[in-house]
Structure formats: structure tokens, C-alpha cells
N, CA, C and O atoms as a GROMACS GRO file, in nm:
protein
  320
    1UNK      N    1   0.087  -0.128  -0.007
    1UNK     CA    2  -0.005   0.005   0.005
    1UNK      C    3   0.084   0.130   0.003
    1UNK      O    4   0.055   0.230  -0.062
    2UNK      N    5   0.208   0.116   0.086
    2UNK     CA    6   0.298   0.240   0.081
    2UNK      C    7   0.350   0.261  -0.049
    2UNK      O    8   0.372   0.377  -0.085
    3UNK      N    9   0.374   0.159  -0.129
    3UNK     CA   10   0.438   0.181  -0.246
    3UNK      C   11   0.339   0.254  -0.358
    3UNK      O   12   0.382   0.327  -0.447
    4UNK      N   13   0.206   0.222  -0.340
    4UNK     CA   14   0.112   0.276  -0.427
    4UNK      C   15   0.093   0.436  -0.392
    4UNK      O   16   0.071   0.516  -0.483
    5UNK      N   17   0.103   0.474  -0.270
    5UNK     CA   18   0.108   0.610  -0.231
    5UNK      C   19   0.224   0.696  -0.285
    5UNK      O   20   0.212   0.814  -0.316
    6UNK      N   21   0.339   0.624  -0.293
    6UNK     CA   22   0.457   0.689  -0.325
    6UNK      C   23   0.452   0.713  -0.485
    6UNK      O   24   0.487   0.819  -0.538
    7UNK      N   25   0.408   0.606  -0.551
    7UNK     CA   26   0.378   0.631  -0.703
    7UNK      C   27   0.280   0.740  -0.724
    7UNK      O   28   0.296   0.826  -0.810
    8UNK      N   29   0.186   0.736  -0.650
    8UNK     CA   30   0.059   0.819  -0.678
    8UNK      C   31   0.125   0.963  -0.655
    8UNK      O   32   0.104   1.047  -0.742
    9UNK      N   33   0.202   0.997  -0.546
    9UNK     CA   34   0.244   1.124  -0.528
    9UNK      C   35   0.353   1.169  -0.628
    9UNK      O   36   0.359   1.284  -0.670
   10UNK      N   37   0.441   1.069  -0.664
   10UNK     CA   38   0.531   1.094  -0.781
   10UNK      C   39   0.462   1.148  -0.904
   10UNK      O   40   0.488   1.255  -0.959
   11UNK      N   41   0.376   1.064  -0.938
   11UNK     CA   42   0.287   1.108  -1.071
   11UNK      C   43   0.223   1.238  -1.046
   11UNK      O   44   0.228   1.320  -1.138
   12UNK      N   45   0.165   1.268  -0.937
   12UNK     CA   46   0.105   1.409  -0.909
   12UNK      C   47   0.215   1.508  -0.914
   12UNK      O   48   0.191   1.612  -0.974
   13UNK      N   49   0.339   1.491  -0.858
   13UNK     CA   50   0.440   1.596  -0.876
   13UNK      C   51   0.486   1.602  -1.016
   13UNK      O   52   0.520   1.714  -1.055
   14UNK      N   53   0.493   1.511  -1.091
   14UNK     CA   54   0.532   1.524  -1.231
   14UNK      C   55   0.428   1.612  -1.306
   14UNK      O   56   0.465   1.683  -1.400
   15UNK      N   57   0.309   1.608  -1.270
   15UNK     CA   58   0.208   1.687  -1.334
   15UNK      C   59   0.229   1.836  -1.283
   15UNK      O   60   0.216   1.932  -1.358
   16UNK      N   61   0.259   1.846  -1.159
   16UNK     CA   62   0.251   1.972  -1.103
   16UNK      C   63   0.383   2.050  -1.161
   16UNK      O   64   0.379   2.173  -1.160
   17UNK      N   65   0.488   1.992  -1.207
   17UNK     CA   66   0.600   2.067  -1.253
   17UNK      C   67   0.591   2.091  -1.399
   17UNK      O   68   0.682   2.153  -1.452
   18UNK      N   69   0.492   2.049  -1.470
   18UNK     CA   70   0.484   2.071  -1.602
   18UNK      C   71   0.455   2.227  -1.614
   18UNK      O   72   0.386   2.285  -1.530
   19UNK      N   73   0.512   2.294  -1.725
   19UNK     CA   74   0.501   2.426  -1.747
   19UNK      C   75   0.430   2.453  -1.885
   19UNK      O   76   0.439   2.372  -1.977
   20UNK      N   77   0.373   2.549  -1.894
   20UNK     CA   78   0.322   2.592  -2.029
   20UNK      C   79   0.435   2.646  -2.122
   20UNK      O   80   0.520   2.723  -2.077
   21UNK      N   81   0.434   2.609  -2.243
   21UNK     CA   82   0.536   2.646  -2.332
   21UNK      C   83   0.505   2.770  -2.404
   21UNK      O   84   0.407   2.782  -2.478
   22UNK      N   85   0.600   2.872  -2.379
   22UNK     CA   86   0.570   3.000  -2.433
   22UNK      C   87   0.665   3.034  -2.558
   22UNK      O   88   0.787   3.020  -2.547
   23UNK      N   89   0.610   3.073  -2.666
   23UNK     CA   90   0.689   3.090  -2.781
   23UNK      C   91   0.786   3.207  -2.758
   23UNK      O   92   0.756   3.303  -2.687
   24UNK      N   93   0.898   3.195  -2.818
   24UNK     CA   94   0.994   3.290  -2.822
   24UNK      C   95   1.003   3.389  -2.949
   24UNK      O   96   1.025   3.340  -3.060
   25UNK      N   97   0.988   3.505  -2.935
   25UNK     CA   98   1.002   3.592  -3.062
   25UNK      C   99   1.114   3.671  -3.067
   25UNK      O  100   1.195   3.661  -2.974
   26UNK      N  101   1.138   3.759  -3.169
   26UNK     CA  102   1.247   3.843  -3.196
   26UNK      C  103   1.267   3.934  -3.087
   26UNK      O  104   1.381   3.966  -3.054
   27UNK      N  105   1.153   3.982  -3.023
   27UNK     CA  106   1.182   4.099  -2.934
   27UNK      C  107   1.240   4.049  -2.800
   27UNK      O  108   1.286   4.130  -2.718
   28UNK      N  109   1.238   3.913  -2.776
   28UNK     CA  110   1.294   3.850  -2.660
   28UNK      C  111   1.451   3.861  -2.665
   28UNK      O  112   1.520   3.893  -2.568
   29UNK      N  113   1.498   3.830  -2.792
   29UNK     CA  114   1.643   3.842  -2.830
   29UNK      C  115   1.696   3.976  -2.799
   29UNK      O  116   1.804   3.993  -2.741
   30UNK      N  117   1.623   4.064  -2.834
   30UNK     CA  118   1.666   4.212  -2.813
   30UNK      C  119   1.670   4.285  -2.679
   30UNK      O  120   1.727   4.392  -2.656
   31UNK      N  121   1.595   4.205  -2.590
   31UNK     CA  122   1.584   4.271  -2.448
   31UNK      C  123   1.714   4.227  -2.385
   31UNK      O  124   1.740   4.108  -2.369
   32UNK      N  125   1.796   4.325  -2.348
   32UNK     CA  126   1.922   4.311  -2.273
   32UNK      C  127   1.918   4.356  -2.135
   32UNK      O  128   2.014   4.338  -2.060
   33UNK      N  129   1.797   4.422  -2.093
   33UNK     CA  130   1.803   4.477  -1.960
   33UNK      C  131   1.703   4.413  -1.874
   33UNK      O  132   1.610   4.364  -1.937
   34UNK      N  133   1.698   4.399  -1.735
   34UNK     CA  134   1.612   4.371  -1.655
   34UNK      C  135   1.532   4.486  -1.572
   34UNK      O  136   1.584   4.548  -1.480
   35UNK      N  137   1.410   4.503  -1.612
   35UNK     CA  138   1.342   4.620  -1.562
   35UNK      C  139   1.342   4.638  -1.414
   35UNK      O  140   1.354   4.752  -1.369
   36UNK      N  141   1.329   4.532  -1.334
   36UNK     CA  142   1.304   4.533  -1.194
   36UNK      C  143   1.449   4.595  -1.131
   36UNK      O  144   1.461   4.688  -1.052
   37UNK      N  145   1.547   4.518  -1.187
   37UNK     CA  146   1.684   4.561  -1.125
   37UNK      C  147   1.717   4.702  -1.168
   37UNK      O  148   1.769   4.779  -1.088
   38UNK      N  149   1.691   4.739  -1.287
   38UNK     CA  150   1.737   4.880  -1.338
   38UNK      C  151   1.641   4.988  -1.256
   38UNK      O  152   1.680   5.103  -1.236
   39UNK      N  153   1.521   4.942  -1.214
   39UNK     CA  154   1.443   5.037  -1.132
   39UNK      C  155   1.495   5.036  -1.000
   39UNK      O  156   1.521   5.143  -0.945
   40UNK      N  157   1.514   4.926  -0.943
   40UNK     CA  158   1.581   4.939  -0.802
   40UNK      C  159   1.695   5.008  -0.792
   40UNK      O  160   1.711   5.084  -0.696
   41UNK      N  161   1.800   4.993  -0.894
   41UNK     CA  162   1.919   5.056  -0.874
   41UNK      C  163   1.900   5.206  -0.895
   41UNK      O  164   1.968   5.290  -0.836
   42UNK      N  165   1.795   5.239  -0.989
   42UNK     CA  166   1.794   5.377  -1.006
   42UNK      C  167   1.730   5.459  -0.880
   42UNK      O  168   1.756   5.576  -0.852
   43UNK      N  169   1.649   5.377  -0.816
   43UNK     CA  170   1.586   5.444  -0.688
   43UNK      C  171   1.677   5.414  -0.568
   43UNK      O  172   1.651   5.462  -0.457
   44UNK      N  173   1.790   5.329  -0.588
   44UNK     CA  174   1.886   5.320  -0.463
   44UNK      C  175   1.836   5.211  -0.364
   44UNK      O  176   1.895   5.191  -0.258
   45UNK      N  177   1.726   5.142  -0.402
   45UNK     CA  178   1.674   5.028  -0.318
   45UNK      C  179   1.765   4.911  -0.333
   45UNK      O  180   1.767   4.832  -0.239
   46UNK      N  181   1.845   4.886  -0.446
   46UNK     CA  182   1.916   4.761  -0.464
   46UNK      C  183   2.015   4.754  -0.362
   46UNK      O  184   2.039   4.641  -0.320
   47UNK      N  185   2.083   4.856  -0.307
   47UNK     CA  186   2.172   4.856  -0.187
   47UNK      C  187   2.097   4.806  -0.063
   47UNK      O  188   2.155   4.734   0.018
   48UNK      N  189   1.974   4.840  -0.046
   48UNK     CA  190   1.912   4.795   0.072
   48UNK      C  191   1.881   4.632   0.060
   48UNK      O  192   1.889   4.558   0.158
   49UNK      N  193   1.850   4.591  -0.058
   49UNK     CA  194   1.831   4.441  -0.081
   49UNK      C  195   1.964   4.374  -0.067
   49UNK      O  196   1.971   4.270  -0.001
   50UNK      N  197   2.060   4.421  -0.119
   50UNK     CA  198   2.205   4.353  -0.102
   50UNK      C  199   2.235   4.342   0.043
   50UNK      O  200   2.282   4.240   0.093
   51UNK      N  201   2.206   4.457   0.113
   51UNK     CA  202   2.242   4.454   0.264
   51UNK      C  203   2.154   4.356   0.343
   51UNK      O  204   2.204   4.291   0.434
   52UNK      N  205   2.031   4.346   0.310
   52UNK     CA  206   1.953   4.246   0.376
   52UNK      C  207   2.002   4.100   0.343
   52UNK      O  208   2.023   4.013   0.428
   53UNK      N  209   2.016   4.087   0.219
   53UNK     CA  210   2.059   3.955   0.186
   53UNK      C  211   2.215   3.918   0.255
   53UNK      O  212   2.243   3.802   0.287
   54UNK      N  213   2.302   4.021   0.271
   54UNK     CA  214   2.423   3.992   0.346
   54UNK      C  215   2.400   3.971   0.477
   54UNK      O  216   2.474   3.893   0.536
   55UNK      N  217   2.298   4.034   0.544
   55UNK     CA  218   2.252   4.017   0.699
   55UNK      C  219   2.210   3.868   0.720
   55UNK      O  220   2.248   3.796   0.813
   56UNK      N  221   2.130   3.836   0.626
   56UNK     CA  222   2.065   3.709   0.646
   56UNK      C  223   2.171   3.599   0.617
   56UNK      O  224   2.176   3.505   0.697
   57UNK      N  225   2.252   3.601   0.516
   57UNK     CA  226   2.358   3.504   0.523
   57UNK      C  227   2.461   3.505   0.627
   57UNK      O  228   2.522   3.402   0.655
   58UNK      N  229   2.484   3.623   0.688
   58UNK     CA  230   2.563   3.624   0.805
   58UNK      C  231   2.508   3.555   0.908
   58UNK      O  232   2.571   3.474   0.976
   59UNK      N  233   2.387   3.586   0.923
   59UNK     CA  234   2.306   3.508   1.040
   59UNK      C  235   2.309   3.358   1.032
   59UNK      O  236   2.326   3.289   1.133
   60UNK      N  237   2.292   3.307   0.908
   60UNK     CA  238   2.283   3.173   0.862
   60UNK      C  239   2.434   3.117   0.917
   60UNK      O  240   2.447   3.020   0.993
   61UNK      N  241   2.537   3.192   0.867
   61UNK     CA  242   2.674   3.134   0.891
   61UNK      C  243   2.700   3.148   1.051
   61UNK      O  244   2.764   3.056   1.102
   62UNK      N  245   2.660   3.248   1.130
   62UNK     CA  246   2.680   3.247   1.258
   62UNK      C  247   2.609   3.130   1.338
   62UNK      O  248   2.657   3.076   1.437
   63UNK      N  249   2.485   3.100   1.279
   63UNK     CA  250   2.408   2.988   1.337
   63UNK      C  251   2.472   2.854   1.316
   63UNK      O  252   2.471   2.769   1.405
   64UNK      N  253   2.532   2.832   1.188
   64UNK     CA  254   2.596   2.698   1.158
   64UNK      C  255   2.722   2.677   1.237
   64UNK      O  256   2.754   2.567   1.282
   65UNK      N  257   2.793   2.790   1.252
   65UNK     CA  258   2.925   2.782   1.332
   65UNK      C  259   2.897   2.754   1.484
   65UNK      O  260   2.967   2.678   1.552
   66UNK      N  261   2.790   2.820   1.529
   66UNK     CA  262   2.750   2.805   1.678
   66UNK      C  263   2.708   2.648   1.693
   66UNK      O  264   2.755   2.575   1.780
   67UNK      N  265   2.624   2.613   1.609
   67UNK     CA  266   2.582   2.460   1.608
   67UNK      C  267   2.687   2.383   1.590
   67UNK      O  268   2.683   2.284   1.664
   68UNK      N  269   2.796   2.388   1.508
   68UNK     CA  270   2.912   2.305   1.494
   68UNK      C  271   2.996   2.306   1.627
   68UNK      O  272   3.042   2.202   1.673
   69UNK      N  273   3.014   2.429   1.686
   69UNK     CA  274   3.088   2.428   1.797
   69UNK      C  275   3.002   2.332   1.917
   69UNK      O  276   3.066   2.258   1.993
   70UNK      N  277   2.880   2.341   1.924
   70UNK     CA  278   2.812   2.256   2.021
   70UNK      C  279   2.812   2.116   1.995
   70UNK      O  280   2.818   2.035   2.088
   71UNK      N  281   2.805   2.080   1.874
   71UNK     CA  282   2.813   1.945   1.832
   71UNK      C  283   2.962   1.895   1.879
   71UNK      O  284   2.981   1.792   1.943
   72UNK      N  285   3.069   1.989   1.833
   72UNK     CA  286   3.192   1.936   1.869
   72UNK      C  287   3.203   1.912   2.024
   72UNK      O  288   3.258   1.811   2.066
   73UNK      N  289   3.155   1.998   2.101
   73UNK     CA  290   3.156   1.975   2.253
   73UNK      C  291   3.087   1.840   2.289
   73UNK      O  292   3.134   1.761   2.371
   74UNK      N  293   2.972   1.820   2.218
   74UNK     CA  294   2.899   1.693   2.264
   74UNK      C  295   2.976   1.575   2.218
   74UNK      O  296   2.969   1.474   2.288
   75UNK      N  297   3.054   1.573   2.102
   75UNK     CA  298   3.137   1.474   2.059
   75UNK      C  299   3.248   1.450   2.163
   75UNK      O  300   3.271   1.336   2.203
   76UNK      N  301   3.315   1.554   2.206
   76UNK     CA  302   3.417   1.523   2.316
   76UNK      C  303   3.368   1.469   2.434
   76UNK      O  304   3.442   1.392   2.496
   77UNK      N  305   3.248   1.498   2.479
   77UNK     CA  306   3.190   1.453   2.601
   77UNK      C  307   3.170   1.302   2.579
   77UNK      O  308   3.198   1.221   2.668
   78UNK      N  309   3.119   1.264   2.455
   78UNK     CA  310   3.089   1.121   2.440
   78UNK      C  311   3.224   1.036   2.420
   78UNK      O  312   3.227   0.914   2.438
   79UNK      N  313   3.331   1.107   2.382
   79UNK     CA  314   3.458   1.022   2.378
   79UNK      C  315   3.507   0.996   2.517
   79UNK      O  316   3.554   0.888   2.552
   80UNK      N  317   3.493   1.101   2.593
   80UNK     CA  318   3.535   1.090   2.739
   80UNK      C  319   3.450   0.989   2.812
   80UNK      O  320   3.470   0.967   2.931
   0.00000   0.00000   0.00000
């Protein structure tokens, strides 16, 4: 029974990942700019976005290092 559920969920996920095909025209090849990034850069908001991303990554890094230290201490206790 468990196998049938797995097969069913896999088939459902394959259908969910299907995307509608969009035709590419000549205008798509001529577009070299990204409107959202250009607008954010022009308004000075891109620096806020980069700063927030940097803070989030720094927080994740600090969390991973702290967790690694705690695990290291637990491993030392188990060895002793």
C-alpha cells in the first residue's frame, strides 16, 4: 500500500512541475535589460536589498558555526 502512495505522489508531482510552453519571438532576443533591477538601482533600493541578503547570510553562517561548536563539545563528551 505504501508503494502505491509513493507512486501516486510521484505522478502528481510530475504533473505539477509541467509548465506551459511560451513561444520565443524576436523581441525576446533584443531585450538586454532587467526592468526590476534597473528600477531598483535607479531608486537606490538595490543597496538595501543587497544589505538584507548579506545580513541573512551572515546570520545563517553564525548559526551554523555555533551549532558546529556545540556538536563538537557533545562529541568530546561522548569520547570521554
